[in-house]
DONU-841607 format. One record per residue (C-alpha): residue number from 1; x negated, y negated, z negated. Coordinates in steps of 0.001 Angstrom, whole numbers, plus 500000, padded with zeros to 6 digits. Example, Ala and Ser with C-alpha at 12.3 -4.5 7.8 and 13.67 -1.06 7.14 Angstrom:
BEGIN
+-----+--------+--------+--------+
| num |      x |      y |      z |
+-----+--------+--------+--------+
|   1 | 487700 | 504500 | 492200 |
|   2 | 486330 | 501060 | 492860 |
+-----+--------+--------+--------+
***
This chain:
BEGIN
+-----+--------+--------+--------+
| num |      x |      y |      z |
+-----+--------+--------+--------+
|   1 | 500000 | 500000 | 500000 |
|   2 | 496967 | 497716 | 499781 |
|   3 | 497346 | 494656 | 502010 |
|   4 | 494047 | 493435 | 503416 |
|   5 | 492583 | 491404 | 506229 |
|   6 | 495660 | 489204 | 506610 |
|   7 | 495867 | 485444 | 506902 |
|   8 | 498958 | 484662 | 504856 |
|   9 | 500952 | 481449 | 504551 |
|  10 | 502958 | 481306 | 501316 |
|  11 | 505400 | 478419 | 501186 |
|  12 | 506171 | 477566 | 497586 |
|  13 | 502869 | 479276 | 496878 |
|  14 | 502194 | 477195 | 493770 |
|  15 | 505453 | 478322 | 492187 |
|  16 | 506189 | 481125 | 489752 |
|  17 | 506468 | 484076 | 492155 |
|  18 | 503945 | 482514 | 494521 |
|  19 | 501289 | 482379 | 491811 |
|  20 | 501706 | 486109 | 491150 |
|  21 | 501416 | 486868 | 494855 |
|  22 | 498166 | 484893 | 494917 |
|  23 | 496899 | 486928 | 491986 |
|  24 | 497684 | 490173 | 493829 |
|  25 | 496685 | 489285 | 497395 |
|  26 | 493763 | 486857 | 497134 |
|  27 | 490995 | 489434 | 496792 |
|  28 | 491421 | 491022 | 500236 |
|  29 | 493251 | 488375 | 502266 |
|  30 | 493024 | 484714 | 503232 |
|  31 | 495848 | 482747 | 501606 |
|  32 | 497174 | 479347 | 502559 |
|  33 | 499560 | 477901 | 499974 |
|  34 | 501985 | 475253 | 501210 |
|  35 | 503829 | 473528 | 498383 |
|  36 | 505262 | 470172 | 497344 |
|  37 | 503764 | 470802 | 493852 |
|  38 | 507036 | 469743 | 492222 |
|  39 | 506750 | 472818 | 490005 |
|  40 | 503163 | 473965 | 489770 |
|  41 | 502639 | 477342 | 488117 |
|  42 | 498988 | 477440 | 489244 |
|  43 | 497959 | 474868 | 486643 |
|  44 | 495322 | 476312 | 484367 |
|  45 | 495039 | 479610 | 486259 |
|  46 | 492059 | 478746 | 488476 |
|  47 | 493734 | 480689 | 491296 |
|  48 | 493770 | 477706 | 493646 |
|  49 | 489955 | 477507 | 493350 |
|  50 | 489365 | 481033 | 494641 |
|  51 | 487303 | 481033 | 497866 |
|  52 | 490071 | 482856 | 499772 |
|  53 | 492768 | 480360 | 498745 |
|  54 | 493608 | 477024 | 500375 |
|  55 | 496226 | 474793 | 498758 |
|  56 | 498028 | 472312 | 501001 |
|  57 | 500498 | 469826 | 499571 |
|  58 | 503364 | 469434 | 501990 |
|  59 | 507081 | 469633 | 502691 |
|  60 | 508815 | 472319 | 504772 |
|  61 | 511072 | 469583 | 506174 |
|  62 | 508024 | 468054 | 507893 |
|  63 | 507668 | 470097 | 511095 |
|  64 | 504229 | 468717 | 511964 |
|  65 | 502891 | 469714 | 508537 |
|  66 | 504458 | 473156 | 508889 |
|  67 | 502795 | 473620 | 512281 |
|  68 | 499389 | 472739 | 510856 |
|  69 | 499848 | 475009 | 507845 |
|  70 | 500932 | 478063 | 509840 |
|  71 | 498244 | 477769 | 512511 |
|  72 | 496263 | 481007 | 512705 |
|  73 | 498384 | 482876 | 510145 |
|  74 | 499824 | 486310 | 510865 |
|  75 | 502070 | 486587 | 507789 |
|  76 | 504558 | 484105 | 506351 |
|  77 | 506065 | 484585 | 502901 |
|  78 | 508696 | 481868 | 502652 |
|  79 | 509454 | 481096 | 499005 |
|  80 | 509933 | 477336 | 499163 |
|  81 | 513372 | 476167 | 498086 |
|  82 | 515192 | 474082 | 495525 |
|  83 | 516367 | 476369 | 492734 |
|  84 | 517952 | 476252 | 489306 |
|  85 | 521688 | 475798 | 488874 |
|  86 | 521441 | 472375 | 487238 |
|  87 | 519097 | 471059 | 489938 |
|  88 | 521196 | 472491 | 492762 |
|  89 | 524334 | 470866 | 491395 |
|  90 | 522542 | 467528 | 491015 |
|  91 | 521097 | 467419 | 494559 |
|  92 | 523208 | 469722 | 496743 |
|  93 | 522399 | 467923 | 500012 |
|  94 | 518647 | 468293 | 499536 |
|  95 | 519181 | 471906 | 498447 |
|  96 | 520830 | 472734 | 501756 |
|  97 | 518396 | 470686 | 503830 |
|  98 | 515332 | 472391 | 502349 |
|  99 | 516773 | 475873 | 502808 |
| 100 | 518343 | 475505 | 506230 |
| 101 | 516145 | 472958 | 508020 |
| 102 | 512949 | 474043 | 506264 |
| 103 | 513476 | 477686 | 507196 |
| 104 | 514351 | 476716 | 510769 |
| 105 | 511070 | 474794 | 510999 |
| 106 | 509110 | 477791 | 509765 |
| 107 | 510859 | 480271 | 512059 |
| 108 | 510207 | 478067 | 515084 |
| 109 | 506571 | 477705 | 514130 |
| 110 | 506175 | 481426 | 513384 |
| 111 | 507703 | 482388 | 516737 |
| 112 | 504942 | 480378 | 518443 |
| 113 | 502156 | 482190 | 516608 |
| 114 | 500472 | 485114 | 518362 |
| 115 | 500025 | 488337 | 516384 |
| 116 | 502688 | 487533 | 513780 |
| 117 | 502832 | 490630 | 511564 |
| 118 | 505645 | 489687 | 509190 |
| 119 | 507953 | 486809 | 508263 |
| 120 | 509517 | 487315 | 504823 |
| 121 | 512385 | 485018 | 503896 |
| 122 | 513348 | 484851 | 500232 |
| 123 | 517119 | 484733 | 499996 |
| 124 | 519101 | 485121 | 496760 |
| 125 | 521333 | 487607 | 494988 |
| 126 | 523899 | 484799 | 494741 |
| 127 | 525054 | 485599 | 498295 |
| 128 | 527204 | 488311 | 496672 |
| 129 | 529287 | 485739 | 494801 |
| 130 | 530459 | 485663 | 491213 |
| 131 | 531160 | 489397 | 490720 |
| 132 | 528537 | 491752 | 492108 |
| 133 | 528337 | 495272 | 490658 |
| 134 | 526042 | 497867 | 492254 |
| 135 | 526000 | 495760 | 495410 |
| 136 | 524105 | 497045 | 498425 |
| 137 | 522791 | 495128 | 501401 |
| 138 | 525708 | 496219 | 503600 |
| 139 | 528362 | 494958 | 501212 |
| 140 | 530360 | 491910 | 502220 |
| 141 | 528856 | 488662 | 500981 |
| 142 | 531122 | 486241 | 499140 |
| 143 | 530965 | 482465 | 499370 |
| 144 | 532415 | 480003 | 496883 |
| 145 | 534900 | 477231 | 497547 |
| 146 | 533826 | 474559 | 500000 |
| 147 | 532918 | 471366 | 498159 |
| 148 | 531815 | 473149 | 494983 |
| 149 | 528140 | 472179 | 494567 |
| 150 | 527397 | 475365 | 492579 |
| 151 | 527527 | 477446 | 495769 |
| 152 | 525488 | 475253 | 498122 |
| 153 | 522314 | 477223 | 497334 |
| 154 | 523825 | 480613 | 498158 |
| 155 | 525565 | 479333 | 501302 |
| 156 | 522310 | 477879 | 502617 |
| 157 | 520349 | 481025 | 501768 |
| 158 | 522848 | 483254 | 503531 |
| 159 | 522564 | 481026 | 506595 |
| 160 | 518773 | 481460 | 506601 |
| 161 | 519182 | 485248 | 506441 |
| 162 | 521362 | 485147 | 509547 |
| 163 | 518877 | 482857 | 511274 |
| 164 | 515983 | 485204 | 510476 |
| 165 | 517854 | 488183 | 511892 |
| 166 | 518693 | 486168 | 515031 |
| 167 | 515008 | 485392 | 515554 |
| 168 | 514248 | 489079 | 515119 |
| 169 | 516852 | 490202 | 517656 |
| 170 | 516353 | 487449 | 520238 |
| 171 | 512625 | 486802 | 520044 |
| 172 | 511240 | 489946 | 518414 |
| 173 | 509966 | 488060 | 515355 |
| 174 | 509189 | 490680 | 512671 |
| 175 | 511445 | 489012 | 510114 |
| 176 | 512657 | 490484 | 506822 |
| 177 | 514997 | 488988 | 504222 |
| 178 | 514559 | 489770 | 500522 |
| 179 | 517271 | 489225 | 497930 |
| 180 | 515622 | 488963 | 494493 |
| 181 | 517740 | 489663 | 491410 |
| 182 | 516871 | 487544 | 488363 |
| 183 | 513074 | 487562 | 488364 |
| 184 | 511264 | 486642 | 485143 |
| 185 | 507779 | 486804 | 483642 |
| 186 | 504689 | 484774 | 482746 |
| 187 | 504244 | 481370 | 484377 |
| 188 | 507936 | 480921 | 485108 |
| 189 | 508795 | 477262 | 485475 |
| 190 | 512174 | 475615 | 485802 |
| 191 | 515564 | 476529 | 484414 |
| 192 | 515599 | 480340 | 484063 |
| 193 | 517339 | 481832 | 481028 |
| 194 | 514387 | 483998 | 479960 |
| 195 | 511989 | 481055 | 480198 |
| 196 | 514378 | 478808 | 478253 |
| 197 | 515142 | 481380 | 475559 |
| 198 | 511527 | 482397 | 474945 |
| 199 | 510194 | 478863 | 474631 |
| 200 | 512926 | 477883 | 472195 |
| 201 | 512582 | 481101 | 470190 |
| 202 | 508829 | 480610 | 469804 |
| 203 | 509410 | 477034 | 468647 |
| 204 | 512149 | 478093 | 466214 |
| 205 | 514777 | 476045 | 468033 |
| 206 | 518373 | 477159 | 468680 |
| 207 | 518974 | 479113 | 471889 |
| 208 | 521846 | 477574 | 473849 |
| 209 | 524191 | 479964 | 475649 |
| 210 | 526809 | 478955 | 478202 |
| 211 | 530301 | 479773 | 476941 |
| 212 | 530527 | 483165 | 475186 |
| 213 | 527438 | 484666 | 476846 |
| 214 | 529330 | 487618 | 478344 |
| 215 | 527785 | 487017 | 481795 |
| 216 | 525915 | 490153 | 482901 |
| 217 | 522558 | 490175 | 484691 |
| 218 | 520024 | 492780 | 485768 |
| 219 | 516545 | 491371 | 485084 |
| 220 | 513476 | 492169 | 487198 |
| 221 | 509911 | 491631 | 485969 |
| 222 | 507735 | 489642 | 488354 |
| 223 | 505232 | 492463 | 488962 |
| 224 | 508046 | 494522 | 490468 |
| 225 | 509031 | 491840 | 492993 |
| 226 | 505365 | 491547 | 494004 |
| 227 | 505292 | 495327 | 494526 |
| 228 | 508368 | 494959 | 496704 |
| 229 | 506744 | 492258 | 498837 |
| 230 | 503648 | 494391 | 499359 |
| 231 | 505857 | 497252 | 500534 |
| 232 | 507729 | 494968 | 502954 |
| 233 | 504361 | 493886 | 504362 |
| 234 | 503092 | 497431 | 504765 |
| 235 | 506107 | 499340 | 506143 |
| 236 | 506427 | 499263 | 509926 |
| 237 | 510205 | 499702 | 509931 |
| 238 | 510895 | 496831 | 507507 |
| 239 | 511482 | 494078 | 510140 |
| 240 | 515106 | 493413 | 510986 |
| 241 | 516284 | 494394 | 507516 |
| 242 | 517456 | 492781 | 504302 |
| 243 | 516408 | 494329 | 500984 |
| 244 | 517700 | 493946 | 497449 |
| 245 | 514781 | 493814 | 495014 |
| 246 | 515711 | 494132 | 491360 |
| 247 | 515946 | 496452 | 488389 |
| 248 | 519463 | 497756 | 487674 |
| 249 | 518184 | 499562 | 484571 |
| 250 | 517446 | 496218 | 482889 |
| 251 | 521047 | 495066 | 482661 |
| 252 | 522294 | 493051 | 479700 |
| 253 | 524699 | 490233 | 478814 |
| 254 | 523217 | 486783 | 478406 |
| 255 | 524214 | 486867 | 474740 |
| 256 | 522361 | 490120 | 474121 |
| 257 | 519383 | 488888 | 476138 |
| 258 | 519116 | 485944 | 473743 |
| 259 | 519409 | 488240 | 470721 |
| 260 | 516724 | 490556 | 472116 |
| 261 | 514316 | 487684 | 472722 |
| 262 | 514840 | 486412 | 469160 |
| 263 | 514142 | 489916 | 467841 |
| 264 | 511080 | 490636 | 469995 |
| 265 | 509519 | 487243 | 469238 |
| 266 | 510183 | 487596 | 465484 |
| 267 | 511972 | 484268 | 465619 |
| 268 | 514473 | 482768 | 463216 |
| 269 | 516228 | 480832 | 465966 |
| 270 | 520004 | 480565 | 465859 |
| 271 | 522238 | 481182 | 468871 |
| 272 | 524436 | 478263 | 469878 |
| 273 | 527312 | 478487 | 472351 |
| 274 | 527958 | 475466 | 474553 |
| 275 | 530943 | 474826 | 476778 |
| 276 | 530037 | 474993 | 480476 |
| 277 | 532968 | 474199 | 482732 |
| 278 | 531400 | 475061 | 486077 |
| 279 | 531705 | 478170 | 488262 |
| 280 | 529248 | 480870 | 487283 |
| 281 | 528071 | 484324 | 488310 |
| 282 | 529803 | 486626 | 485841 |
| 283 | 528290 | 489938 | 486987 |
| 284 | 525157 | 490629 | 489046 |
| 285 | 523677 | 494135 | 489301 |
| 286 | 521920 | 495380 | 492454 |
| 287 | 521904 | 498682 | 494227 |
| 288 | 518277 | 499155 | 495347 |
| 289 | 518709 | 502479 | 497179 |
| 290 | 517839 | 500951 | 500556 |
| 291 | 514537 | 499543 | 499246 |
| 292 | 513889 | 502841 | 497467 |
| 293 | 514557 | 504968 | 500560 |
| 294 | 512990 | 502767 | 503246 |
| 295 | 510137 | 501143 | 501332 |
| 296 | 509445 | 503499 | 498441 |
| 297 | 510296 | 500706 | 496005 |
| 298 | 510852 | 501618 | 492371 |
| 299 | 510969 | 499037 | 489565 |
| 300 | 508486 | 500067 | 486893 |
| 301 | 508781 | 497506 | 484085 |
| 302 | 511863 | 497845 | 481908 |
| 303 | 513358 | 494918 | 480060 |
| 304 | 511804 | 495303 | 476609 |
| 305 | 508295 | 495775 | 477993 |
| 306 | 508703 | 492847 | 480391 |
| 307 | 510003 | 490568 | 477667 |
| 308 | 507139 | 491532 | 475346 |
| 309 | 504582 | 490714 | 478051 |
| 310 | 506292 | 487405 | 478788 |
| 311 | 506626 | 486414 | 475129 |
| 312 | 502935 | 487201 | 474592 |
| 313 | 501942 | 484954 | 477504 |
| 314 | 504040 | 482005 | 476318 |
| 315 | 502861 | 482435 | 472740 |
| 316 | 499231 | 482175 | 473861 |
| 317 | 500069 | 479015 | 475803 |
| 318 | 501745 | 477364 | 472846 |
| 319 | 498729 | 478135 | 470676 |
| 320 | 496450 | 476535 | 473252 |
+-----+--------+--------+--------+
***
């Protein structure tokens, strides 16, 4: 499964998942990271200083910058997007522009590159809507009400999946779409529940939970999504497909996730429920049989082990 000898463009490469891809791929490949640096998970890692890594600050909406960044690359891993429910609801227009126009820029540029080995577009599990139990890639996607800002992210991501598959069918671009399900781990930045809960638990602050916390999620440790990306890069029959990447074994309510983090971090933090009157995803659990059968994907890190690793990393950071 080792990926080597590739020249890889990672958009959003300074972000949470991007930083872990750099850690895994930098030794045997040339990496070009293209990122606005709005959320920089590389800080303090030294990864951007590795001789095989080039960091370029730029915007996927700038076609000329995209063209320069992709020049000579034979793999694109497209992570760049605006994420986080609160951010998406605050700037829905920019959310859709970055996903739809940014991905279109990258696909156009990738189609012009000779020897393109793989184009991986990161979509989202939110394309399945608010109730998604054991959902497989062939299940019908569900879109929220038009005008509700909460769903602009998922609508835009689903559009980019369709666009990727059109480039594959019409131009032969070896495109793959990946739907990640609730990724967490060290170096996470932004608004994720695990990140929020752990930081507050380690500081002894109350953990705030939307409504009664009965929302159900399947959580996937970041090492497992990186394994999935390596498999997508290495399997010849991956192009033209969409894959769910997640860990259905690590399923828990948000309330019990908060309780588990308090327990594992030996925290005295209280749990506080806050009213949240916006649409939400009530149930999200993937079926990963397609990734298992076609790619050989198998999530390895169960929830308790992943949380312990993540808590340990944040604790070290807080201690300096």
